[in-house]
N, C-alpha and C positions, 0 to 999 in steps of 0.2 A: 563406334564400330571398331573391333580389334584389328590390329594390323596383322596380316598373314605372315607366316614364317618366310615365305619366298619374297614378300615385299620388304621385310626387314633385311634379309640377306642381300637383296638388290641394292638397298640403300647403303648398307655397310660397304659393299663392293664399290659403289660409286664414290663414297667418301675416301676409301683407300686409293682409288684411281686418282682422285683429285689431290690427295696428299702426295702421291708419287709424282704427279706432274709438277707440283710445287717444288719437290726435291730436285727434279730435273732443271726447272727454271733457276733455282738457287745455285745449282752447279755451274750454270752459265751466266750467273749474275744478272738474271732477268732478261737476257737476250732471247726472245721467243723464237726468232728465226733459226738461230744456232741450236737451240734446244729441240725444235721440231726436226731439224736435220739429223741431229745426234740420235734421237729416239727412233728414227725410221731406218737406221742402217745397222746391219748385223755387227755384233761385238764379239771378238774372239773369246773373251772371258765369260761370255754368256752362251758358249757353245755355238758361235756364229749365228745367233738369233738376234733379231732386232729387239731392242727394249720394249717397243710398243706391243710386241707379241706376248709380253709378260704382264699384260694388263687384263687378263681374263679370269684369273683365280686369285684368291687371297694369298695362297702359298707363293705363286709366281710374283705377285706384287711385293711381298716381303723380300723375296729373292732379289728383285730389282732394287729395292731400297737398300739392301745390304751392299749390293754392288756399287751404288752411288756413294754410300758411306766409305767404302774401300777406296774409291777414287779420291774422295775428299781428304782421306788420310794418307794418300800417296802410296797405297798398297798395290794398286793396279793402275796401269796407264789409262 
């Protein structure tokens, strides 16, 4: 039975969300409590939006991952 486009899209989105969460965990060296706190609070450089709000679309997840990379590189606080 072929997989429907919407099911494929949902699976891809889930994989992106999981990858973003792993990026957040790595940012905080595996400290899940700190990562959950961080992801739930608005961030100035995200337009005062909580990172968890960026887990709804592929474009927003990519935006979040870029933000995390910028933090890791010391570009943003």
